[in-house]
C-alpha positions as CSV (number, residue, x, y, z in Angstrom):
1,M,6.8,9.4,-24.7
2,A,9.8,8.0,-22.8
3,A,12.1,10.3,-24.7
4,M,9.8,13.3,-24.0
5,L,9.7,12.5,-20.3
6,R,13.4,12.1,-20.1
7,R,14.0,15.5,-21.7
8,G,11.4,17.2,-19.5
9,L,12.9,15.7,-16.3
10,Q,16.4,16.6,-17.4
11,R,15.4,20.2,-18.1
12,A,14.0,20.2,-14.6
13,G,17.4,19.3,-13.2
14,Y,17.1,15.6,-12.7
15,A,19.5,12.9,-13.7
16,V,17.5,10.3,-15.5
17,D,17.9,6.6,-16.4
18,S,15.4,5.0,-18.7
19,V,14.6,1.5,-19.9
20,G,12.0,0.1,-22.2
21,A,10.9,-3.3,-20.8
22,G,9.7,-4.7,-17.6
23,T,12.7,-7.1,-17.1
24,D,15.1,-4.2,-17.5
25,A,13.0,-2.1,-15.1
26,V,13.2,-4.6,-12.3
27,W,16.9,-5.0,-12.7
28,A,17.6,-1.3,-12.8
29,I,15.4,-0.5,-9.7
30,V,16.9,-3.4,-7.7
31,E,20.5,-2.4,-8.6
32,T,20.2,1.4,-8.3
33,D,19.2,3.7,-5.4
34,F,16.8,6.0,-7.3
35,D,15.1,8.9,-5.6
36,V,11.8,8.1,-7.5
37,V,10.6,5.8,-10.2
38,V,8.2,6.9,-13.0
39,L,6.7,3.6,-14.2
40,D,4.4,3.2,-17.2
41,A,1.9,0.4,-16.6
42,M,1.9,-0.8,-20.2
43,I,5.5,-1.5,-20.9
44,P,6.5,-4.9,-22.5
45,A,6.1,-7.8,-20.2
46,P,6.2,-7.9,-17.3
47,D,3.9,-4.9,-17.3
48,G,4.2,-2.0,-14.8
49,F,1.9,-3.6,-12.3
50,E,4.0,-6.7,-12.1
51,V,7.3,-4.7,-12.1
52,C,6.0,-2.8,-9.0
53,R,5.0,-6.0,-7.3
54,Q,8.3,-7.7,-8.0
55,I,10.4,-4.8,-6.7
56,R,8.4,-4.6,-3.5
57,E,8.9,-8.3,-3.0
58,K,12.6,-7.7,-3.3
59,D,12.5,-5.0,-0.6
60,R,13.0,-2.0,-2.8
61,W,10.9,0.8,-1.4
62,T,11.7,3.7,-3.8
63,P,8.6,5.8,-4.3
64,V,6.8,4.8,-7.6
65,L,4.6,7.0,-9.7
66,M,2.5,4.8,-12.0
67,L,1.5,6.1,-15.5
68,T,-1.2,4.6,-17.5
69,A,-3.7,5.4,-20.3
70,R,-6.4,3.6,-18.3
71,D,-8.4,5.7,-15.9
72,G,-10.8,3.0,-14.6
73,T,-11.0,2.5,-10.8
74,H,-10.0,-1.1,-11.2
75,D,-6.6,-0.2,-12.7
76,K,-6.0,2.5,-10.1
77,V,-6.6,0.1,-7.3
78,R,-4.5,-2.6,-9.0
79,G,-1.6,-0.2,-9.3
80,L,-1.8,1.0,-5.7
81,D,-2.2,-2.6,-4.4
82,A,0.9,-3.6,-6.4
83,G,2.8,-1.1,-4.2
84,A,2.7,2.2,-6.3
85,D,2.7,5.4,-4.3
86,D,0.9,7.6,-6.7
87,Y,-1.1,7.3,-10.0
88,L,-1.2,9.6,-13.1
89,T,-3.4,8.9,-16.1
90,K,-2.4,9.9,-19.7
91,P,-2.7,12.4,-21.2
92,F,-1.2,14.6,-18.5
93,A,0.6,17.9,-18.2
94,L,4.4,17.7,-17.7
95,D,4.1,20.3,-14.9
96,E,1.7,17.9,-13.0
97,L,4.1,15.0,-13.4
98,L,7.0,17.2,-12.1
99,A,4.9,18.3,-9.1
100,R,4.1,14.6,-8.3
101,V,7.8,13.7,-8.6
102,R,8.8,16.5,-6.2
103,A,6.2,15.3,-3.7
104,L,7.4,11.7,-3.9
105,I,11.0,12.7,-3.5
106,R,10.2,14.6,-0.3
107,R,8.9,11.4,1.2
108,E,11.1,9.0,3.2
109,P,11.1,5.6,1.6
110,T,9.1,3.3,3.9
111,R,8.1,-0.3,3.7
112,R,4.8,-0.8,1.9
113,P,4.7,-4.6,1.3
114,T,2.0,-6.0,-1.0
115,E,1.1,-8.4,1.9
116,L,0.9,-7.3,5.5
117,R,2.4,-9.8,8.0
118,V,2.3,-9.7,11.7
119,G,3.7,-13.0,13.1
120,D,1.8,-15.7,11.3
121,L,-1.2,-13.4,10.5
122,V,-1.1,-12.4,6.8
123,L,-3.4,-10.0,5.0
124,D,-3.4,-9.6,1.2
125,P,-5.1,-6.2,0.3
126,A,-5.3,-7.0,-3.4
127,G,-6.6,-10.6,-3.0
128,R,-8.8,-9.5,0.0
129,T,-7.7,-12.6,1.9
130,V,-6.6,-13.2,5.5
131,R,-4.9,-16.2,6.9
132,R,-3.4,-17.3,10.2
133,G,-0.6,-19.7,9.3
134,D,-2.2,-22.0,6.7
135,T,-5.8,-21.3,7.8
136,R,-7.9,-18.9,5.7
137,I,-10.1,-16.6,7.7
138,A,-13.4,-15.2,6.3
139,L,-14.0,-11.5,7.2
140,S,-16.7,-9.0,6.3
141,A,-15.6,-5.9,4.5
142,K,-15.5,-3.8,7.6
143,E,-13.7,-6.4,9.6
144,F,-11.1,-6.7,6.8
145,A,-10.7,-2.9,6.7
146,L,-10.3,-2.7,10.5
147,L,-7.7,-5.5,10.6
148,Q,-5.8,-3.9,7.7
149,E,-5.5,-0.6,9.6
150,L,-4.4,-2.4,12.8
151,M,-1.8,-4.4,10.8
152,R,-0.5,-1.4,8.9
153,R,0.3,0.3,12.3
154,A,1.2,-2.8,14.3
155,G,2.6,-1.9,17.7
156,E,0.9,1.5,17.7
157,T,-2.1,2.4,19.9
158,L,-4.9,3.6,17.6
159,T,-7.7,5.7,19.1
160,R,-11.3,4.9,18.4
161,T,-11.5,8.3,16.6
162,H,-8.6,7.3,14.3
163,L,-10.1,4.0,13.5
164,I,-13.5,5.5,12.7
165,E,-11.9,8.1,10.4
166,H,-9.8,5.4,8.6
167,V,-12.2,2.4,8.5
168,W,-15.5,4.2,8.4
169,D,-15.3,7.8,7.2
170,F,-15.3,11.4,8.4
171,A,-19.0,11.7,7.9
172,Y,-19.8,8.7,10.1
173,D,-22.1,10.0,12.9
174,G,-22.6,6.9,15.0
175,G,-21.1,6.2,18.3
176,S,-17.5,5.1,18.9
177,N,-18.8,1.9,20.4
178,V,-19.0,0.5,16.8
179,V,-15.2,0.1,17.0
180,D,-15.5,-2.0,20.2
181,V,-18.2,-4.2,18.5
182,Y,-16.0,-4.9,15.5
183,V,-12.9,-5.5,17.6
184,R,-14.9,-8.2,19.4
185,Y,-15.8,-9.7,16.0
186,L,-12.2,-9.7,14.9
187,R,-11.0,-11.3,18.1
188,A,-13.5,-14.0,17.7
189,K,-12.1,-14.8,14.2
190,V,-8.4,-14.1,14.2
191,D,-7.3,-14.6,17.8
192,R,-9.6,-16.8,19.9
193,P,-9.8,-19.9,17.6
194,F,-5.9,-19.9,17.5
195,G,-5.4,-19.3,21.2
196,R,-3.9,-15.9,20.6
197,D,-4.3,-12.4,22.1
198,T,-2.8,-10.1,19.6
199,I,-5.5,-7.3,19.5
200,R,-5.0,-5.5,22.8
201,T,-7.3,-3.0,24.5
202,M,-5.3,-0.1,25.8
203,R,-7.5,1.2,28.5
204,G,-8.6,4.8,28.0
205,A,-6.6,5.0,24.7
206,G,-7.8,2.6,22.1
207,Y,-6.5,-0.6,20.5
208,R,-3.2,-2.0,19.5
209,L,-2.2,-5.0,17.4
210,D,0.7,-6.5,19.3
211,P,3.4,-7.9,16.9
212,D,5.1,-9.8,19.8
213,A,2.0,-11.5,21.2
């Protein structure tokens, strides 16, 4: 399959390097400025999930397209939480893979750490854990999702509409005051017990997680 993909990508005009094991993949990605990485999840150890996690920990943010024969939701979530940008299950059409590669190459590489950190506040999306320094903080599912969105965009003012669309969904038909309620819940758990004021109300605009607070 690797040989077939290499030929297909080369025919499409790409220069291609290929390796067959996880240790070689980590080395190659860390040492080379690739435009995109096509990474099979089931390569010899470490597997593709671990390769992706390791390269993100080494601050390599090349877009990653994960390939796997598994199509279960758990594996898709595992791949994305490890830092992959897109996910394609086998079998697939070469044209679809090429289209996904083109889309990823158009993106600017950006930091997508496997853990979100703002000061001493740390959120692990895969492990579903939050801690302030060494203290674990228990959050409900909605509180976790709201904090994750605020941390992903730390320093930005997010409107109530934005937060409803990203934390609840487009079909949510309740009032925007639900955001205010959950922000109060979050402050009571992640700020107040630690003497912090990181979740700021931007009057008339929304909320902002202040990375310098």
